[in-house]
TORPA-4810 file (N, C-alpha, C, O; in nm, 3 decimals):
<nodes>
NODE_1_-10.619_-4.057_-8.006_-10.639_-4.141_-7.889_-10.744_-4.197_-7.796_-10.820_-4.107_-7.759_M
NODE_2_-10.768_-4.292_-7.756_-10.922_-4.326_-7.724_-10.908_-4.322_-7.554_-10.794_-4.330_-7.507_S
NODE_3_-10.982_-4.315_-7.494_-10.994_-4.284_-7.384_-11.033_-4.416_-7.307_-11.085_-4.507_-7.372_Q
NODE_4_-11.009_-4.432_-7.157_-10.992_-4.550_-7.126_-11.133_-4.523_-7.016_-11.138_-4.437_-6.928_V
NODE_5_-11.247_-4.625_-7.054_-11.369_-4.634_-6.974_-11.355_-4.666_-6.803_-11.331_-4.780_-6.763_R
NODE_6_-11.370_-4.573_-6.729_-11.386_-4.584_-6.611_-11.498_-4.708_-6.548_-11.581_-4.739_-6.633_G
NODE_7_-11.516_-4.800_-6.383_-11.580_-4.853_-6.392_-11.682_-4.839_-6.373_-11.744_-4.942_-6.348_P
NODE_8_-11.756_-4.715_-6.372_-11.858_-4.702_-6.321_-11.949_-4.603_-6.413_-12.043_-4.530_-6.380_F
NODE_9_-11.875_-4.630_-6.570_-11.879_-4.542_-6.642_-11.985_-4.679_-6.816_-11.942_-4.781_-6.871_D
NODE_10_-12.099_-4.614_-6.835_-12.185_-4.669_-6.907_-12.130_-4.745_-7.009_-12.037_-4.681_-7.059_E
NODE_11_-12.145_-4.856_-7.064_-12.070_-4.921_-7.199_-12.132_-4.826_-7.328_-12.255_-4.817_-7.336_A
NODE_12_-12.078_-4.780_-7.393_-12.143_-4.737_-7.511_-12.235_-4.828_-7.563_-12.250_-4.949_-7.542_P
NODE_13_-12.322_-4.711_-7.667_-12.423_-4.858_-7.748_-12.386_-4.892_-7.856_-12.356_-4.809_-7.942_D
NODE_14_-12.381_-5.040_-7.877_-12.374_-5.106_-8.013_-12.411_-5.042_-8.153_-12.468_-4.934_-8.135_S
NODE_15_-12.403_-5.064_-8.239_-12.491_-4.985_-8.365_-12.598_-5.108_-8.337_-12.713_-5.089_-8.377_T
NODE_16_-12.571_-5.212_-8.283_-12.739_-5.296_-8.291_-12.830_-5.212_-8.255_-12.916_-5.156_-8.323_A
NODE_17_-12.799_-5.207_-8.107_-12.903_-5.086_-7.982_-12.955_-4.972_-8.039_-13.067_-4.929_-8.011_T
NODE_18_-12.841_-4.893_-8.159_-12.867_-4.752_-8.157_-12.963_-4.764_-8.259_-13.056_-4.683_-8.268_R
NODE_19_-12.942_-4.909_-8.382_-13.052_-4.893_-8.534_-13.181_-4.977_-8.410_-13.286_-4.912_-8.416_L
NODE_20_-13.188_-5.047_-8.350_-13.299_-5.138_-8.377_-13.415_-5.060_-8.370_-13.487_-5.091_-8.465_L
NODE_21_-13.479_-4.948_-8.280_-13.580_-4.864_-8.293_-13.580_-4.774_-8.408_-13.663_-4.685_-8.420_P
NODE_22_-13.494_-4.794_-8.489_-13.585_-4.739_-8.634_-13.613_-4.868_-8.723_-13.699_-4.891_-8.808_A
NODE_23_-13.526_-4.930_-8.680_-13.569_-5.052_-8.788_-13.706_-5.142_-8.754_-13.770_-5.216_-8.828_I
NODE_24_-13.729_-5.102_-8.595_-13.883_-5.187_-8.575_-13.961_-5.081_-8.625_-14.080_-5.113_-8.625_S
NODE_25_-13.941_-4.961_-8.671_-14.080_-4.874_-8.695_-14.088_-4.880_-8.813_-14.192_-4.859_-8.874_V
NODE_26_-13.963_-4.913_-8.872_-13.983_-4.923_-9.066_-14.049_-5.054_-9.086_-14.134_-5.070_-9.174_M
NODE_27_-14.001_-5.178_-8.980_-14.108_-5.256_-9.010_-14.238_-5.254_-9.027_-14.307_-5.288_-9.124_I
NODE_28_-14.287_-5.173_-8.837_-14.373_-5.153_-8.840_-14.474_-5.116_-8.959_-14.578_-5.176_-8.983_G
NODE_29_-14.417_-4.991_-9.039_-14.446_-4.921_-9.118_-14.516_-4.987_-9.236_-14.622_-4.952_-9.288_S
NODE_30_-14.420_-5.110_-9.275_-14.395_-5.179_-9.367_-14.500_-5.309_-9.350_-14.545_-5.372_-9.446_A
NODE_31_-14.526_-5.334_-9.222_-14.645_-5.406_-9.180_-14.795_-5.381_-9.327_-14.833_-5.471_-9.403_L
NODE_32_-14.834_-5.276_-9.326_-14.926_-5.223_-9.365_-14.934_-5.229_-9.521_-15.023_-5.168_-9.581_T
NODE_33_-14.820_-5.320_-9.600_-14.775_-5.339_-9.701_-14.877_-5.503_-9.731_-14.929_-5.538_-9.837_L
NODE_34_-14.875_-5.583_-9.584_-14.936_-5.731_-9.589_-15.082_-5.714_-9.679_-15.168_-5.628_-9.661_W
NODE_35_-15.082_-5.818_-9.778_-15.177_-5.835_-9.875_-15.290_-5.877_-9.776_-15.275_-5.993_-9.736_P
NODE_36_-15.454_-5.781_-9.703_-15.571_-5.826_-9.673_-15.637_-5.807_-9.752_-15.648_-5.703_-9.816_I
NODE_37_-15.700_-5.916_-9.763_-15.892_-5.849_-9.835_-15.991_-5.794_-9.739_-16.056_-5.876_-9.674_I
NODE_38_-16.008_-5.697_-9.726_-16.099_-5.662_-9.626_-16.195_-5.540_-9.746_-16.147_-5.491_-9.848_A
NODE_39_-16.341_-5.519_-9.689_-16.460_-5.418_-9.752_-16.360_-5.270_-9.697_-16.322_-5.172_-9.761_T
NODE_40_-16.342_-5.313_-9.539_-16.289_-5.117_-9.502_-16.141_-5.136_-9.435_-16.094_-5.236_-9.381_V
NODE_41_-16.119_-5.090_-9.443_-15.957_-5.095_-9.424_-15.949_-5.022_-9.273_-15.971_-4.901_-9.264_Q
NODE_42_-15.915_-5.102_-9.155_-15.915_-5.027_-9.063_-15.746_-5.076_-8.960_-15.721_-5.082_-8.839_I
NODE_43_-15.688_-5.095_-9.050_-15.571_-5.140_-9.007_-15.530_-5.014_-8.919_-15.552_-4.895_-8.937_L
NODE_44_-15.448_-5.095_-8.799_-15.356_-4.968_-8.757_-15.226_-4.934_-8.833_-15.157_-5.010_-8.901_P
NODE_45_-15.205_-4.770_-8.801_-15.069_-4.729_-8.865_-14.947_-4.776_-8.772_-14.876_-4.693_-8.715_P
NODE_46_-14.927_-4.914_-8.761_-14.810_-5.021_-8.655_-14.681_-4.886_-8.651_-14.644_-4.817_-8.556_F
NODE_47_-14.642_-4.886_-8.778_-14.525_-4.740_-8.734_-14.529_-4.640_-8.656_-14.433_-4.619_-8.582_G
NODE_48_-14.636_-4.561_-8.656_-14.687_-4.492_-8.561_-14.703_-4.516_-8.421_-14.683_-4.439_-8.327_L
NODE_49_-14.759_-4.686_-8.424_-14.742_-4.699_-8.274_-14.601_-4.740_-8.216_-14.561_-4.718_-8.102_L
NODE_50_-14.516_-4.820_-8.344_-14.343_-4.832_-8.279_-14.303_-4.745_-8.190_-14.270_-4.764_-8.073_M
NODE_51_-14.311_-4.607_-8.275_-14.227_-4.524_-8.238_-14.273_-4.418_-8.122_-14.214_-4.341_-8.046_L
NODE_52_-14.429_-4.460_-8.150_-14.437_-4.380_-7.997_-14.427_-4.457_-7.875_-14.423_-4.407_-7.763_L
NODE_53_-14.423_-4.605_-7.904_-14.380_-4.707_-7.771_-14.216_-4.702_-7.770_-14.165_-4.732_-7.662_G
NODE_54_-14.132_-4.669_-7.872_-14.023_-4.639_-7.813_-14.015_-4.487_-7.741_-13.954_-4.471_-7.635_W
NODE_55_-14.073_-4.398_-7.800_-14.090_-4.268_-7.727_-14.132_-4.277_-7.610_-14.070_-4.192_-7.546_R
NODE_56_-14.203_-4.332_-7.543_-14.288_-4.326_-7.453_-14.169_-4.409_-7.344_-14.113_-4.361_-7.246_L
NODE_57_-14.156_-4.546_-7.399_-14.114_-4.621_-7.302_-13.930_-4.587_-7.251_-13.877_-4.583_-7.140_T
NODE_58_-13.870_-4.565_-7.403_-13.736_-4.524_-7.373_-13.672_-4.414_-7.447_-13.580_-4.408_-7.529_R
NODE_59_-13.757_-4.324_-7.387_-13.676_-4.148_-7.463_-13.583_-4.144_-7.502_-13.555_-4.048_-7.574_N
NODE_60_-13.477_-4.254_-7.471_-13.395_-4.242_-7.527_-13.337_-4.301_-7.653_-13.218_-4.298_-7.685_E
NODE_61_-13.394_-4.331_-7.691_-13.369_-4.436_-7.769_-13.376_-4.350_-7.888_-13.278_-4.307_-7.949_S
NODE_62_-13.493_-4.329_-7.916_-13.482_-4.241_-8.072_-13.431_-4.073_-8.043_-13.449_-3.998_-7.946_L
NODE_63_-13.361_-4.054_-8.172_-13.332_-3.903_-8.159_-13.455_-3.822_-8.176_-13.553_-3.890_-8.207_R
NODE_64_-13.480_-3.666_-8.160_-13.527_-3.538_-8.174_-13.535_-3.526_-8.310_-13.631_-3.485_-8.374_V
NODE_65_-13.403_-3.574_-8.359_-13.499_-3.559_-8.527_-13.536_-3.718_-8.603_-13.569_-3.729_-8.721_W
NODE_66_-13.527_-3.786_-8.545_-13.583_-3.930_-8.604_-13.710_-3.949_-8.675_-13.717_-4.021_-8.774_A
NODE_67_-13.834_-3.874_-8.616_-13.913_-3.845_-8.667_-13.936_-3.824_-8.831_-14.007_-3.898_-8.899_P
NODE_68_-13.863_-3.710_-8.881_-13.847_-3.692_-9.041_-13.837_-3.836_-9.107_-13.927_-3.904_-9.157_L
NODE_69_-13.710_-3.863_-9.095_-13.652_-3.966_-9.172_-13.772_-4.132_-9.171_-13.799_-4.204_-9.267_P
NODE_70_-13.809_-4.143_-9.060_-13.912_-4.243_-9.037_-14.057_-4.189_-9.094_-14.157_-4.260_-9.106_L
NODE_71_-14.052_-4.111_-9.113_-14.230_-4.057_-9.137_-14.198_-4.059_-9.316_-14.273_-4.114_-9.397_G
NODE_72_-14.084_-3.996_-9.348_-14.035_-4.035_-9.512_-14.080_-4.176_-9.535_-14.163_-4.220_-9.614_L
NODE_73_-14.000_-4.239_-9.445_-14.053_-4.360_-9.511_-14.149_-4.438_-9.500_-14.157_-4.549_-9.553_F
NODE_74_-14.249_-4.372_-9.413_-14.397_-4.426_-9.362_-14.493_-4.378_-9.514_-14.556_-4.444_-9.597_D
NODE_75_-14.465_-4.234_-9.495_-14.548_-4.136_-9.617_-14.482_-4.212_-9.775_-14.523_-4.148_-9.872_D
NODE_76_-14.409_-4.310_-9.806_-14.356_-4.379_-9.907_-14.367_-4.479_-9.899_-14.317_-4.531_-9.999_L
NODE_77_-14.438_-4.600_-9.786_-14.476_-4.710_-9.816_-14.611_-4.679_-9.836_-14.665_-4.700_-9.945_I
NODE_78_-14.670_-4.630_-9.739_-14.826_-4.602_-9.715_-14.887_-4.522_-9.829_-15.009_-4.509_-9.821_S
NODE_79_-14.850_-4.487_-9.894_-14.883_-4.392_-10.051_-14.970_-4.263_-9.962_-15.065_-4.206_-10.015_G
NODE_80_-14.921_-4.225_-9.816_-14.978_-4.100_-9.746_-14.943_-3.959_-9.864_-14.874_-4.022_-9.945_Q
NODE_81_-14.946_-3.869_-9.900_-14.897_-3.731_-9.970_-14.764_-3.747_-9.879_-14.729_-3.808_-9.778_P
NODE_82_-14.713_-3.662_-9.967_-14.550_-3.668_-9.887_-14.549_-3.532_-9.823_-14.591_-3.420_-9.854_L
NODE_83_-14.471_-3.596_-9.702_-14.474_-3.556_-9.586_-14.550_-3.479_-9.482_-14.511_-3.383_-9.416_G
NODE_84_-14.655_-3.532_-9.480_-14.775_-3.592_-9.398_-14.710_-3.657_-9.283_-14.697_-3.582_-9.186_S
NODE_85_-14.672_-3.765_-9.271_-14.616_-3.863_-9.151_-14.527_-3.755_-9.122_-14.568_-3.699_-9.020_A
NODE_86_-14.425_-3.702_-9.164_-14.326_-3.628_-9.107_-14.303_-3.521_-9.015_-14.212_-3.496_-8.936_M
NODE_87_-14.420_-3.457_-9.049_-14.517_-3.369_-8.998_-14.574_-3.374_-8.871_-14.546_-3.303_-8.775_V
NODE_88_-14.650_-3.456_-8.879_-14.715_-3.482_-8.787_-14.657_-3.591_-8.663_-14.697_-3.581_-8.547_L
NODE_89_-14.573_-3.680_-8.699_-14.514_-3.707_-8.621_-14.409_-3.628_-8.580_-14.413_-3.613_-8.458_W
NODE_90_-14.342_-3.587_-8.618_-14.276_-3.457_-8.564_-14.354_-3.360_-8.473_-14.306_-3.301_-8.376_T
NODE_91_-14.453_-3.355_-8.508_-14.546_-3.287_-8.380_-14.547_-3.355_-8.275_-14.511_-3.303_-8.170_L
NODE_92_-14.590_-3.489_-8.278_-14.628_-3.569_-8.163_-14.476_-3.590_-8.065_-14.464_-3.604_-7.944_C
NODE_93_-14.402_-3.586_-8.142_-14.261_-3.577_-8.083_-14.244_-3.425_-7.976_-14.233_-3.415_-7.854_F
NODE_94_-14.247_-3.341_-8.064_-14.228_-3.220_-7.946_-14.342_-3.208_-7.870_-14.316_-3.145_-7.768_F
NODE_95_-14.474_-3.247_-7.877_-14.612_-3.253_-7.749_-14.556_-3.317_-7.659_-14.558_-3.287_-7.540_M
NODE_96_-14.486_-3.436_-7.723_-14.451_-3.551_-7.556_-14.332_-3.499_-7.525_-14.325_-3.531_-7.407_I
NODE_97_-14.168_-3.404_-7.565_-14.157_-3.363_-7.509_-14.163_-3.234_-7.444_-14.069_-3.200_-7.372_D
NODE_98_-14.279_-3.145_-7.462_-14.346_-3.045_-7.361_-14.395_-3.132_-7.232_-14.355_-3.117_-7.117_L
NODE_99_-14.479_-3.216_-7.273_-14.560_-3.332_-7.172_-14.465_-3.364_-7.050_-14.505_-3.365_-6.934_I
NODE_100_-14.306_-3.395_-7.096_-14.194_-3.454_-7.063_-14.139_-3.348_-6.940_-14.111_-3.378_-6.824_D
NODE_101_-14.134_-3.197_-7.011_-14.081_-3.107_-6.931_-14.166_-3.044_-6.824_-14.110_-2.979_-6.735_Q
NODE_102_-14.299_-3.057_-6.827_-14.437_-3.009_-6.716_-14.418_-3.129_-6.618_-14.417_-3.099_-6.498_R
NODE_103_-14.397_-3.304_-6.662_-14.494_-3.372_-6.608_-14.326_-3.457_-6.540_-14.239_-3.521_-6.599_V
NODE_104_-14.336_-3.426_-6.433_-14.194_-3.511_-6.313_-14.211_-3.653_-6.374_-14.118_-3.679_-6.452_V
NODE_105_-14.328_-3.782_-6.358_-14.289_-3.871_-6.327_-14.477_-3.876_-6.432_-14.584_-3.818_-6.444_Y
NODE_106_-14.385_-4.010_-6.487_-14.549_-4.040_-6.550_-14.551_-4.249_-6.548_-14.465_-4.336_-6.557_R
NODE_107_-14.711_-4.247_-6.531_-14.643_-4.447_-6.553_-14.765_-4.481_-6.642_-14.856_-4.402_-6.669_D
NODE_108_-14.755_-4.597_-6.681_-14.821_-4.622_-6.802_-14.982_-4.587_-6.827_-15.031_-4.602_-6.939_F
NODE_109_-15.037_-4.553_-6.747_-15.151_-4.500_-6.800_-15.188_-4.371_-6.873_-15.267_-4.349_-6.965_W
NODE_110_-15.098_-4.285_-6.796_-15.028_-4.126_-6.863_-14.959_-4.160_-7.013_-14.947_-4.082_-7.107_Q
NODE_111_-14.920_-4.291_-7.007_-14.850_-4.271_-7.151_-14.932_-4.349_-7.215_-14.877_-4.341_-7.325_D
NODE_112_-15.044_-4.435_-7.237_-15.133_-4.494_-7.319_-15.216_-4.350_-7.323_-15.241_-4.319_-7.439_W
NODE_113_-15.277_-4.235_-7.204_-15.306_-4.169_-7.275_-15.253_-4.054_-7.356_-15.324_-3.992_-7.435_L
NODE_114_-15.123_-4.026_-7.333_-15.048_-3.935_-7.440_-15.066_-3.992_-7.590_-15.107_-3.934_-7.690_I
NODE_115_-15.024_-4.119_-7.574_-15.051_-4.232_-7.705_-15.178_-4.202_-7.774_-15.186_-4.146_-7.883_A
NODE_116_-15.293_-4.251_-7.691_-15.418_-4.202_-7.764_-15.402_-4.076_-7.811_-15.393_-4.069_-7.933_G
NODE_117_-15.396_-3.973_-7.751_-15.398_-3.855_-7.787_-15.287_-3.811_-7.954_-15.300_-3.742_-8.055_G
NODE_118_-15.225_-3.866_-7.919_-15.140_-3.876_-8.066_-15.168_-3.963_-8.143_-15.174_-3.920_-8.259_A
NODE_119_-15.195_-4.100_-8.130_-15.292_-4.148_-8.277_-15.390_-4.089_-8.255_-15.378_-4.024_-8.358_I
NODE_120_-15.517_-4.036_-8.196_-15.644_-3.954_-8.232_-15.588_-3.823_-8.366_-15.638_-3.808_-8.477_G
NODE_121_-15.453_-3.735_-8.297_-15.399_-3.671_-8.426_-15.354_-3.673_-8.535_-15.351_-3.603_-8.637_F
NODE_122_-15.312_-3.777_-8.493_-15.194_-3.809_-8.639_-15.306_-3.852_-8.713_-15.337_-3.783_-8.810_C
NODE_123_-15.378_-3.962_-8.685_-15.508_-4.011_-8.803_-15.609_-3.923_-8.815_-15.690_-3.942_-8.906_L
NODE_124_-15.620_-3.841_-8.750_-15.744_-3.756_-8.808_-15.727_-3.623_-8.863_-15.822_-3.556_-8.903_I
NODE_125_-15.548_-3.565_-8.867_-15.490_-3.502_-8.944_-15.488_-3.555_-9.069_-15.536_-3.497_-9.166_L
NODE_126_-15.420_-3.693_-9.077_-15.351_-3.711_-9.218_-15.485_-3.755_-9.279_-15.482_-3.765_-9.401_G
NODE_127_-15.618_-3.788_-9.211_-15.760_-3.799_-9.317_-15.793_-3.642_-9.342_-15.826_-3.629_-9.460_R
NODE_128_-15.795_-3.559_-9.297_-15.781_-3.426_-9.374_-15.704_-3.378_-9.445_-15.733_-3.289_-9.525_L
NODE_129_-15.585_-3.430_-9.430_-15.447_-3.423_-9.544_-15.484_-3.470_-9.674_-15.480_-3.397_-9.773_V
NODE_130_-15.537_-3.649_-9.679_-15.581_-3.734_-9.773_-15.657_-3.738_-9.828_-15.624_-3.761_-9.944_A
NODE_131_-15.820_-3.723_-9.809_-15.944_-3.694_-9.822_-15.986_-3.583_-9.795_-15.960_-3.508_-9.701_S
NODE_132_-16.099_-3.566_-9.943_-16.163_-3.455_-9.885_-16.253_-3.485_-9.818_-16.314_-3.592_-9.818_P
NODE_133_-16.274_-3.377_-9.744_-16.430_-3.342_-9.673_-16.504_-3.389_-9.675_-16.544_-3.440_-9.570_L
NODE_134_-16.588_-3.407_-9.817_-16.716_-3.448_-9.884_-16.687_-3.618_-9.888_-16.760_-3.667_-9.974_A
NODE_135_-16.621_-3.697_-9.836_-16.611_-3.851_-9.807_-16.655_-3.896_-9.699_-16.620_-3.832_-9.599_A
NODE_136_-16.726_-3.990_-9.681_-16.762_-4.058_-9.581_-16.692_-4.163_-9.507_-16.731_-4.277_-9.480_H
NODE_137_-16.601_-4.115_-9.483_-16.446_-4.209_-9.393_-16.454_-4.203_-9.213_-16.381_-4.272_-9.141_V
NODE_138_-16.559_-4.105_-9.163_-16.521_-4.077_-9.058_-16.577_-4.181_-8.941_-16.523_-4.185_-8.830_D
NODE_139_-16.677_-4.256_-8.971_-16.720_-4.398_-8.872_-16.564_-4.473_-8.915_-16.478_-4.471_-8.826_T
NODE_140_-16.534_-4.526_-9.026_-16.433_-4.623_-9.004_-16.305_-4.525_-8.970_-16.198_-4.584_-8.977_V
NODE_141_-16.297_-4.399_-8.938_-16.151_-4.362_-8.918_-16.148_-4.350_-8.760_-16.040_-4.340_-8.701_L
NODE_142_-16.281_-4.350_-8.688_-16.291_-4.344_-8.555_-16.283_-4.520_-8.528_-16.223_-4.567_-8.432_L
NODE_143_-16.328_-4.573_-8.593_-16.303_-4.685_-8.535_-16.173_-4.764_-8.567_-16.159_-4.866_-8.499_L
NODE_144_-16.047_-4.728_-8.684_-15.915_-4.734_-8.640_-15.869_-4.677_-8.591_-15.751_-4.713_-8.585_Q
NODE_145_-15.899_-4.540_-8.511_-15.794_-4.476_-8.396_-15.835_-4.586_-8.233_-15.752_-4.637_-8.157_V
NODE_146_-15.952_-4.591_-8.225_-15.990_-4.675_-8.148_-15.926_-4.795_-8.150_-15.857_-4.814_-8.050_A
NODE_147_-15.927_-4.905_-8.252_-15.820_-4.997_-8.266_-15.674_-5.005_-8.217_-15.628_-5.089_-8.139_I
NODE_148_-15.589_-4.867_-8.294_-15.464_-4.816_-8.296_-15.458_-4.804_-8.118_-15.365_-4.858_-8.058_S
NODE_149_-15.547_-4.742_-8.059_-15.545_-4.712_-7.927_-15.545_-4.831_-7.822_-15.493_-4.832_-7.710_V
NODE_150_-15.610_-4.923_-7.881_-15.630_-5.027_-7.821_-15.471_-5.113_-7.836_-15.406_-5.161_-7.743_L
NODE_151_-15.444_-5.113_-7.948_-15.313_-5.156_-7.963_-15.217_-5.096_-7.901_-15.110_-5.156_-7.901_L
NODE_152_-15.223_-4.982_-7.842_-15.066_-4.912_-7.777_-14.989_-5.027_-7.693_-14.873_-5.061_-7.715_F
NODE_153_-15.055_-5.071_-7.614_-15.007_-5.181_-7.510_-14.915_-5.237_-7.578_-14.794_-5.221_-7.567_P
NODE_154_-14.998_-5.332_-7.680_-14.864_-5.445_-7.711_-14.778_-5.378_-7.781_-14.667_-5.433_-7.781_L
NODE_155_-14.787_-5.259_-7.853_-14.664_-5.252_-7.952_-14.544_-5.185_-7.818_-14.428_-5.223_-7.831_A
NODE_156_-14.580_-5.084_-7.687_-14.510_-5.036_-7.573_-14.424_-5.204_-7.524_-14.310_-5.202_-7.477_A
NODE_157_-14.485_-5.309_-7.539_-14.490_-5.436_-7.442_-14.337_-5.476_-7.543_-14.236_-5.536_-7.507_R
NODE_158_-14.365_-5.424_-7.660_-14.284_-5.560_-7.792_-14.162_-5.431_-7.739_-14.066_-5.467_-7.671_L
NODE_159_-14.179_-5.280_-7.779_-14.046_-5.220_-7.745_-13.970_-5.270_-7.639_-13.848_-5.287_-7.640_C
NODE_160_-14.053_-5.293_-7.543_-13.941_-5.323_-7.393_-13.911_-5.427_-7.413_-13.809_-5.449_-7.347_V
NODE_161_-13.947_-5.537_-7.486_-13.914_-5.707_-7.498_-13.790_-5.673_-7.600_-13.691_-5.735_-7.560_L
NODE_162_-13.761_-5.592_-7.723_-13.719_-5.557_-7.839_-13.546_-5.468_-7.703_-13.438_-5.526_-7.694_L
NODE_163_-13.568_-5.376_-7.651_-13.451_-5.315_-7.580_-13.400_-5.429_-7.501_-13.285_-5.407_-7.464_A
NODE_164_-13.441_-5.533_-7.465_-13.380_-5.632_-7.341_-13.395_-5.562_-7.203_-13.300_-5.564_-7.124_G
NODE_165_-13.537_-5.487_-7.164_-13.522_-5.443_-7.016_-13.601_-5.561_-6.958_-13.723_-5.547_-6.973_D
NODE_166_-13.569_-5.655_-6.905_-13.636_-5.802_-6.840_-13.663_-5.712_-6.729_-13.785_-5.730_-6.725_E
NODE_167_-13.633_-5.603_-6.609_-13.685_-5.548_-6.490_-13.799_-5.481_-6.568_-13.896_-5.533_-6.512_E
NODE_168_-13.838_-5.421_-6.636_-13.945_-5.309_-6.702_-14.042_-5.445_-6.783_-14.165_-5.455_-6.776_D
NODE_169_-14.000_-5.489_-6.816_-14.116_-5.617_-6.888_-14.218_-5.665_-6.752_-14.306_-5.749_-6.767_A
</nodes>
């Protein structure tokens, strides 16, 4: 028996609005497959940027367990050791949830700071997991962190536009 919706009840989410955040994160992870000829790989992790953009702009858009399958997809696409993005992205979600419990109100600058910390955390620990300590990739890693942190506002803006929130755009 179906329940009748009242005049002030929210409309139920459609399948497209529920799948859009996950699909955009998967497309962001797949962007690293684009063939780019470069001597130094400084391409930011677009999947992580989209995941953080969705979580920080629309916290109800992704479930708590969403980083696990999305991280698995990113690990399979990027070639990182299996489970590294799953663990690191989930830890970032837990960190953001902890901050949400402590802070009553956040503005965009705080979201950018939180995203910068999460991006640095994921990239630095991902480097420690994926490459030996003797590898000389620290300068490139810091450049990749800086570029990724600077691109976060673009990813957050894209998430807001995809969500269709004209008043937040």
